[in-house]
Structure formats: structure tokens, C-alpha cells
C-alpha positions in Angstrom: 0.0 0.0 0.0 2.9 2.4 0.8 4.4 1.6 -2.7 1.1 2.4 -4.4 0.8 5.7 -2.4 4.3 6.7 -3.3 3.7 5.9 -7.0 0.5 8.0 -7.0 2.2 10.9 -5.3 5.0 10.9 -7.8 2.7 10.6 -10.8 0.6 13.5 -9.3 3.7 15.6 -9.1 4.6 14.9 -12.7 1.1 15.5 -14.1 0.6 18.7 -12.1 4.0 20.1 -13.0 4.6 23.4 -14.6 3.5 22.2 -18.1 -0.1 21.5 -17.0 -0.4 24.7 -14.9 0.9 26.6 -17.9 -1.6 24.9 -20.2 -4.6 25.6 -17.9 -3.7 29.2 -17.1 -2.5 29.9 -20.6 -5.7 28.5 -22.2 -7.8 30.7 -19.9 -5.7 33.8 -20.7 -5.7 33.1 -24.4 -9.5 32.8 -24.5 -10.0 35.8 -22.3 -8.0 38.0 -24.7 -9.6 36.5 -27.8 -13.1 37.1 -26.3 -12.1 40.7 -25.5 -12.7 40.0 -21.8 -16.4 39.5 -22.3 -16.6 36.7 -19.6 -15.7 39.4 -17.1 -17.5 42.3 -18.8 -20.7 40.3 -19.0 -20.5 38.7 -15.6 -23.4 40.7 -14.1 -25.4 39.9 -17.3 -24.7 36.2 -16.7 -25.9 36.5 -13.1 -29.0 38.3 -14.2 -29.8 35.4 -16.6 -29.3 32.9 -13.8 -31.3 34.7 -11.2 -34.1 35.8 -13.5 -35.3 32.2 -14.1 -36.2 33.2 -17.7 -36.7 30.4 -20.2 -35.3 30.4 -23.7 -37.8 30.1 -26.6 -37.3 26.3 -26.8 -36.6 25.8 -23.1 -38.4 23.9 -20.4 -35.7 24.1 -17.7 -35.1 27.4 -16.0 -31.5 28.8 -15.9 -31.5 28.7 -12.1 -32.5 25.0 -12.1 -29.9 24.2 -14.7 -27.1 25.9 -12.7 -28.2 24.4 -9.4 -27.9 20.9 -10.9 -24.4 21.7 -12.2 -23.4 23.2 -8.9 -24.4 20.0 -7.1 -21.4 18.4 -8.8 -19.0 21.2 -8.0 -20.0 22.4 -4.5 -18.5 19.7 -2.3 -15.5 18.8 -0.3 -13.4 21.0 -2.6 -14.9 24.0 -1.0 -14.0 22.9 2.6 -11.5 20.0 2.6 -9.9 21.1 -0.7 -9.3 24.6 0.6 -7.9 23.2 3.8 -5.5 20.9 2.1 -4.4 23.6 -0.4 -3.6 26.0 2.4 -1.5 23.4 4.2 0.3 21.8 1.3 0.6 25.1 -0.6 0.5 27.6 2.2 -2.1 30.3 2.8 -1.1 31.9 -0.5 -2.6 29.0 -2.4 -6.0 30.7 -1.8 -4.9 33.6 -4.0 -4.1 31.3 -6.8 -7.3 29.5 -6.4 -9.1 32.8 -6.9 -6.9 34.0 -9.8 -7.2 30.8 -11.7 -11.0 30.9 -11.1 -11.3 34.4 -12.7 -9.3 33.2 -15.7 -11.4 30.1 -15.7 -14.5 32.1 -16.4 -13.5 32.1 -20.1 -12.7 28.4 -20.1 -16.0 27.5 -18.5 -17.9 29.7 -21.0 -16.1 28.0 -23.9 -16.5 24.4 -22.9 -20.1 24.7 -21.9 -21.0 26.6 -25.1 -19.3 23.9 -27.3 -21.0 21.1 -25.3 -24.5 22.5 -25.9 -23.7 23.5 -29.5 -22.6 20.0 -30.6 -24.7 17.8 -28.3 -27.0 15.1 -29.7 -29.7 12.7 -28.5 -29.2 9.1 -27.3 -31.4 6.1 -28.1 -33.9 7.2 -25.5 -34.3 10.7 -27.0 -32.4 12.4 -24.2 -29.8 15.2 -24.8 -26.2 14.0 -24.3 -23.2 16.2 -24.8 -19.8 17.2 -23.4 -16.2 17.5 -24.7 -16.3 13.8 -25.9 -19.2 14.6 -28.2 -17.6 17.9 -29.3 -14.4 16.2 -30.1 -16.1 13.3 -31.9 -18.5 15.3 -33.9 -16.9 18.7 -34.6 -13.1 18.5 -34.1 -11.5 19.7 -37.4 -9.0 16.7 -37.4 -11.5 13.8 -37.5 -9.2 10.9 -36.5 -7.3 12.7 -33.7 -10.7 14.1 -32.6 -12.1 10.6 -32.1 -9.0 9.4 -30.2 -9.2 12.5 -27.9 -12.9 11.9 -27.4 -12.3 8.3 -26.2 -9.4 9.5 -23.9 -11.6 12.2 -22.4 -14.4 9.8 -21.8 -12.1 7.2 -20.2 -10.5 9.8 -17.9 -13.9 11.3 -17.1 -15.2 7.9 -15.9 -12.0 7.4 -13.8 -12.4 11.0 -12.5 -16.0 10.3 -11.5 -14.6 7.5 -9.3 -11.9 9.8 -7.9 -13.0 13.4 -7.6 -16.7 12.7 -7.9 -16.8 9.8 -5.5 -13.8 8.6 -3.5 -12.7 12.1 -2.3 -16.2 12.8 -1.3 -16.8 9.6 0.6 -13.4 9.8 2.2 -14.2 13.3 3.5 -17.6 12.2 4.8 -16.0 9.2 6.7 -13.2 11.5 8.1 -15.7 14.2 9.1 -18.1 11.8 10.8 -15.2 10.0 12.6 -13.8 13.3 13.7 -17.1 14.9 14.7 -19.1 11.9 16.0 -16.7 9.0 16.4 -18.4 6.9 13.7 -16.1 4.1 12.3 -15.0 4.7 8.7 -16.1 1.2 7.6 -19.6 1.8 9.0 -19.9 5.1 7.2 -18.7 3.5 4.0 -21.3 0.8 4.1 -24.1 3.3 4.8 -23.0 5.6 2.0 -22.7 2.7 -0.5 -26.3 1.7 0.1 -27.6 5.2 -0.1 -25.7 6.0 -3.3 -26.9 2.8 -5.1 -30.5 3.5 -4.0 -30.4 7.1 -5.4 -28.5 6.6 -8.6 -30.6 3.6 -9.6 -33.4 6.1 -10.0 -31.5 7.9 -12.8 -31.3 11.6 -13.6 -34.8 12.4 -12.2 -34.0 11.3 -8.7 -30.5 12.9 -8.9 -32.1 16.3 -9.9 -34.7 16.1 -7.2 -32.1 15.5 -4.5 -29.6 18.1 -5.7 -32.0 21.0 -6.4 -33.0 21.5 -2.8 -30.0 20.1 -0.9 -27.2 22.2 -2.3 -28.7 25.7 -2.1 -30.0 25.2 1.4 -26.7 23.8 2.8 -24.6 26.4 1.0 -26.6 29.2 2.6 -26.3 27.8 6.1 -22.6 27.1 5.6 -21.9 30.7 4.4 -23.7 32.1 7.4 -21.5 29.9 9.7 -18.4 31.2 7.9 -19.4 34.8 8.4 -20.0 34.1 12.1 -16.5 32.7 12.6 -14.9 35.6 10.7 -16.8 38.2 12.8 -15.7 36.6 16.0 -12.1 36.6 14.8 -12.3 40.0 13.1 -9.3 41.3 15.1 -7.1 38.6 13.5 -8.5 39.0 10.0 -5.8 41.5 9.0 -3.0 39.1 10.1 -4.7 36.3 8.2 -4.9 38.4 5.0 -1.3 39.4 5.3 -0.3 35.8 5.4 -2.4 34.9 2.4 -1.1 37.7 0.2 2.5 37.6 1.4 2.8 33.9 0.6 1.1 34.0 -2.7 4.1 35.4 -4.7 7.2 34.5 -2.6 9.6 31.9 -3.7 10.3 30.5 -0.3 8.0 31.4 2.6 7.2 30.7 6.2 3.6 30.8 7.4 3.0 30.7 11.1 -0.5 30.0 12.3 -1.2 30.9 15.9 -0.4 27.3 16.8 2.5 26.4 14.5 4.4 26.9 11.2 4.3 26.0 7.5 7.2 26.1 5.0 6.3 25.9 1.3 7.8 27.0 -2.1 6.2 29.0 -4.8 5.8 25.9 -6.9 3.8 24.3 -4.1 1.7 27.4 -3.8 0.9 27.4 -7.5 0.4 23.7 -7.8 -2.0 23.3 -5.0 -3.8 26.6 -5.5 -4.5 25.9 -9.1 -5.2 22.2 -8.8 -7.6 22.7 -5.9 -9.2 25.6 -7.7 -9.8 23.3 -10.7 -11.0 20.6 -8.3 -13.5 23.0 -6.8 -15.1 24.6 -9.9 -14.0 22.2 -12.7 -13.2 25.0 -15.1 -11.0 23.4 -17.8 -12.0 19.8 -16.9 -15.0 19.8 -19.2 -17.2 17.8 -16.8 -19.6 20.8 -16.4 -20.3 20.7 -20.1 -21.8 17.2 -19.7 -24.4 18.7 -17.4 -24.9 21.9 -19.3 -25.7 19.9 -22.4 -28.9 18.5 -20.8 -30.6 21.9 -20.6 -33.4 22.7 -23.0 -32.1 25.8 -24.7 -31.8 27.1 -28.2 -28.8 29.4 -27.4 -25.5 27.6 -26.5 -23.8 30.9 -25.5 -26.6 31.8 -23.2 -26.2 28.5 -21.4 -22.4 28.9 -21.4 -22.8 32.2 -19.5 -25.2 30.6 -17.0 -22.7 27.7 -16.4 -19.9 30.3 -16.0 -21.6 31.9 -13.0 -21.1 28.7 -11.1 -17.4 29.7 -10.6 -18.6 32.7 -8.6 -20.8 30.8 -6.2 -18.4 27.8 -5.9 -14.9 29.3 -5.7 -15.0 33.0 -5.5 -17.6 33.0 -2.8 -17.6 29.8 -0.8 -13.9 28.9 -1.1 -12.9 32.5 -0.2 -14.9 32.5 3.0 -13.5 29.0 3.9 -10.0 30.3 3.4 -10.6 33.4 5.5 -12.1 31.2 8.3 -8.9 29.1 8.3 -6.6 32.1 8.2 -8.2 34.3 10.9 -9.1 31.5 13.3 -5.4 30.6 13.9 -5.6 26.9 13.1 -3.1 26.9 10.2 0.0 25.1 11.5 -1.8 23.3 14.4 -0.8 19.7 15.0 -2.6 16.7 16.3 -1.4 14.7 19.4 0.8 12.6 17.2 2.6 15.7 15.8 1.1 15.6 12.4 -0.2 18.9 10.8 -4.0 19.2 10.9 -5.4 19.2 7.4 -8.6 18.3 5.5 -11.8 18.0 7.5 -9.9 18.0 10.8 -8.5 21.5 10.1 -12.0 22.9 9.2 -13.5 21.3 12.2 -10.8 22.9 14.4 -11.5 26.3 13.0 -15.3 26.2 13.7 -14.7 24.5 17.0 -12.5 27.4 18.1 -15.6 29.6 18.1 -18.6 27.2 18.6 -17.0 24.4 20.5 -18.4 20.9 19.9 -21.4 22.4 18.1 -19.0 23.9 15.5 -17.3 20.6 14.9 -20.7 18.9 14.4 -21.8 21.7 12.1 -18.7 21.2 9.8 -19.1 17.4 9.9 -22.7 17.7 8.8 -21.9 20.4 6.1 -19.1 18.3 4.6 -21.3 15.2 4.6 -24.2 16.9 2.9 -22.1 18.7 0.3 -20.1 15.6 -0.5 -23.1 13.3 -0.8 -24.8 15.7 -3.2 -21.5 15.8 -5.2 -21.3 12.0 -5.3 -24.9 11.8 -6.7 -24.4 14.6 -9.3 -21.0 13.3 -10.5 -22.6 9.9 -11.1 -24.6 11.4 -13.9 -21.5 12.9 -15.5 -19.5 9.7 -15.3 -22.4 7.7 -16.6 -22.7 9.9 -19.7 -19.0 9.4 -20.3 -19.4 5.6 -19.9 -22.4 5.7 -22.2 -20.3 7.4 -24.9 -17.8 4.6 -24.6 -20.2 1.6 -24.7 -22.8 3.3 -27.0 -25.6 1.6 -25.1 -27.5 3.4 -22.4 -29.0 0.1 -21.1 -25.6 -1.1 -19.9 -25.2 2.0 -17.7 -26.8 0.0 -14.9 -23.4 -1.8 -14.5 -21.6 1.6 -14.1 -24.1 2.6 -11.4 -23.5 -0.5 -9.3 -19.7 -0.2 -9.7 -19.9 3.5 -8.8 -21.8 2.7 -5.6 -19.2 0.1 -4.6 -16.3 2.6 -5.2 -17.9 4.7 -2.5 -16.9 2.2 0.1 -13.3 2.1 -1.2 -13.0 5.9 -0.9 -14.4 5.9 2.6 -11.7 3.6 4.0 -8.6 4.7 2.0 -6.1 7.2 3.2 -6.7 10.9 2.5 -3.4 11.3 0.6 -4.0 8.4 -1.8 -7.5 9.4 -2.6 -6.6 13.0 -3.4 -3.5 12.1 -5.4 -5.6 9.7 -7.6 -8.2 12.4 -8.0 -5.7 15.1 -9.0 -4.2 12.7 -11.5 -7.5 11.9 -13.2 -8.4 15.6 -13.2 -5.2 16.6 -14.9 -5.5 13.8 -17.5 -9.1 14.7 -18.2 -8.3 18.4 -18.7 -5.7 17.8 -21.4 -8.0 16.6 -24.3 -10.7 19.2 -23.2 -8.2 22.1 -23.3 -6.9 20.9 -26.7 -10.5 20.9 -28.0 -11.1 24.4 -26.7 -7.9 25.8 -28.1 -8.4 24.3 -31.6 -12.1 25.3 -31.7 -11.6 28.7 -30.1 -12.6 30.4 -33.4 -16.0 28.7 -33.2 -16.4 30.0 -29.6 -15.3 33.5 -30.5 -17.7 33.7 -33.5 -20.6 32.5 -31.4 -19.9 34.7 -28.4 -19.6 37.8 -30.6 -22.7 36.9 -32.4 -24.6 36.6 -29.1 -23.1 40.0 -28.1 -24.4 41.7 -31.3 -27.9 40.1 -30.7 -27.9 41.5 -27.2 -26.9 45.0 -28.5 -29.7 45.0 -31.1 -32.3 43.8 -28.7 -31.2 46.5 -26.2 -31.5 49.3 -28.8 -35.1 48.4 -29.7 -37.7 50.9 -28.3 -40.1 49.4 -25.8 -43.7 48.9 -26.7 -45.8 52.0 -25.9 -48.8 49.9 -25.2 -47.2 48.1 -22.3 -47.2 49.6 -18.8 -43.8 50.5 -17.5 
């Protein structure tokens, strides 16, 4: 087991080396410039589309419902455990790179979702299916390489669903419940496995029903809890912010929490900040495009803008508050009785417990469990659609659902490091064919986004009907 863990860690370091970081950030910057910064300039327009609940002319699903379903797959342990591990392994400055990569990722998210809706198709049951694998297979200019890349993306997406979508989530749940309530990890794994199988056997309808009410409610409660911890520690907020920004750009840095110290390099800060940011909002991975393709809409760019706003709710809002909680509560650098640095769910629990005592620990344990369970359920759909693309038969997806449920138990009992290394590896591998697709087809994205912009401008210049009350 130690040999496997060491291998995964080494492979993780190779994949998430400077080349992949450059590819992810470079693609986002390239798209942002080519789109004349419209993802940022139109950000409030995108929020308006999302919140308004308007339907497109061919639509039957509101933008808010579509986004909430997509957020169910992204708002999970990455927002709590992911931030905690990033700020330990990469130092407090990793939070800055999470946010910077997220801003750049607005353009990537817009592009991959737009392409996924534009080149989607229908399966044998008449349902919309799409995502980077279909874009590569149906529209990539180089046909044969496109088909190879499509298969690679689908394979990595299936494996990523087992890793990021499942094992990291079940591992975080088992760790949180063991830390907060003393529940054995094996018991948690068995319960989770049964629950996951029961829900996913119901297909996309049961998945949507669960995610649509669970994620928004828990996110709001968690945000209120974060604000309470920050307000109690408001005197230390300045010190926490100083640590975060001073370590974001230094080549060799020392971070001292109120209870200990951390030493990291700039490469660590970049690696964990960007990788955990991608883990949190999935910008560049392409998985969000699989969910976006389901929406009933006649405007791919419009749906792309709606999907893009998920980065704001997921990373810029929730991850930022989590990072501030960890920085100002003085838990960064604390060690457990065995001398190991607190990280993951244990670190988040320590932060909330410093203000609310045992109630705070229980609150974080429940928050992580609910977030993570919703992510497990939502990611099953994304992995299933990738599996369906590979086997070309939606009827055989029942096999994937059972295997997916069993993987839940594996994640619950594995070590934290192995689970996260495996997930990082699959995330990185899945991102490569998706980013190649976006770069090669960037002209298609640019043309469609500018056409959408012109349509908006024309609609905005039309005089309002005089017969309608204002």
C-alpha cells in the first residue's frame, strides 16, 4: 500500500507540473484575450440570466434549475476540505491562486459549456447528451485525432468520477463523521454505499430532485456559519490576509499560524492553489459541459454564460470564505497529538470548534457530509454519460451505477493522501483533451460569443412597446 501511495504521489507531481499549470492558465488567458474579456465584462449579465429564471424560446428548464444541478457536482469537499489541504500543502497563499485561476477560468467554463451545448446530440432514449467527448467526436477539425481524444476524455472522465466525484467525497464524509461523531469509517462506507446505489438507480430524475433542494440550502447555512467565525475573529482578519497575500508570490516562505508553522515553495503554492481551484469549480476539466448539455435551450452561448456563474458561487464566494475562516481562526499550522499537521476536514472542524466548541465541529461534519453526498450523486450522472459514450448503449449503464456505488466504500476507508492524489491525476488527464479541444475550436467559440453580443446589443437598442405599462 505504501508503494502504491508513493507511486500515485510521484505521478501526481509529474502531471501537475509546470506544463499543466501553464496549459490551464495559458488557455484561460488566451480565451479571455480572444473574447475581449467578455466573460468578465458580461459577468453581471450572466448573473441576471441565472437569477431571473427566464426560459429560452425552446426551453423547459429554468436557468436557475440548470445551474443548481451543475453546482451539485462542484460544491462539495473541494470548498472545505480542498481549501484546507491547499492552504496546508501550498501555504495560505494558495488561496490567492485558487481565486486568480478561477477568474481566468470564467473564459474556459464559458467556452467548454458553449461547445458542449452546440454539438450535443440525442441518445437512443431521446435524451440530450453532450460534453467534450461529443464535441471532439462530432466537430473537431481533425477527425481521427478528434475521435481518439474523445475516447481518452471519456475514459479519464469515468475514472475522475470514481476519484474526484466519489472517493474524495466519501473519504471526506468518513473522516468528518469520525472526527465529529466518532463513527467508524467502515460503517460510514457501508451506509454511504447503500444510499448512493439507491439514489443513482433512479437515474437523472432522482438525482435532480435531490440536488436541487439540498445544495442551495446547505450552501446558505454554511456561508452564514463562515461569516460568524470571521466576525468573532475580526481582530485577526488583518493578520490572516497578510499571510495569504505575502505567501502568494514569494519563492520561499514561512507561514505561522497561531499554533505552528508551515514552510512551502512558490511551486507548491501554484500547484495546490490551481489544482484545488480546478477541483472545486471544474473549469478546464469539461465535466460541467456534460451537465450543461442537458438543458433545454436554443442558445449555446446563453447556457455557457449561465454555467460560467457557477465559478462565482463555488470558488470566489464559498472557497474564499472558507480560506478566511482558516486564516483568521489561527488553526493553520496546528498539529494533532501525534505531531502531524492538521489538514482536511480535521482542520476545518478545528476552525469552527474554536468559536462554537463541539457544536462547531458537528456543524462542519454535517456540512461536509451533505455537500459531499450531493456531489457523489451529481457526479454519477457525468461519469455515466462518459461511460455511455464509450459503450454506445445506455442500457448497460446499470453496470456503471453499481460499480460507482461500490467505489464509494473504497474511498471511505482509503487514506486521505491516496484518494486526493488519484483524483488530482485523473483531473489533470481529463483536462488535457478538453483544453486541446477548446484551443483548436476557439474560433468557433469566438464567433458564437460575438454573435450573441451583437444580438444583445440589437435587442437592447429596440424601443419598448408603448402599449405596455412601465
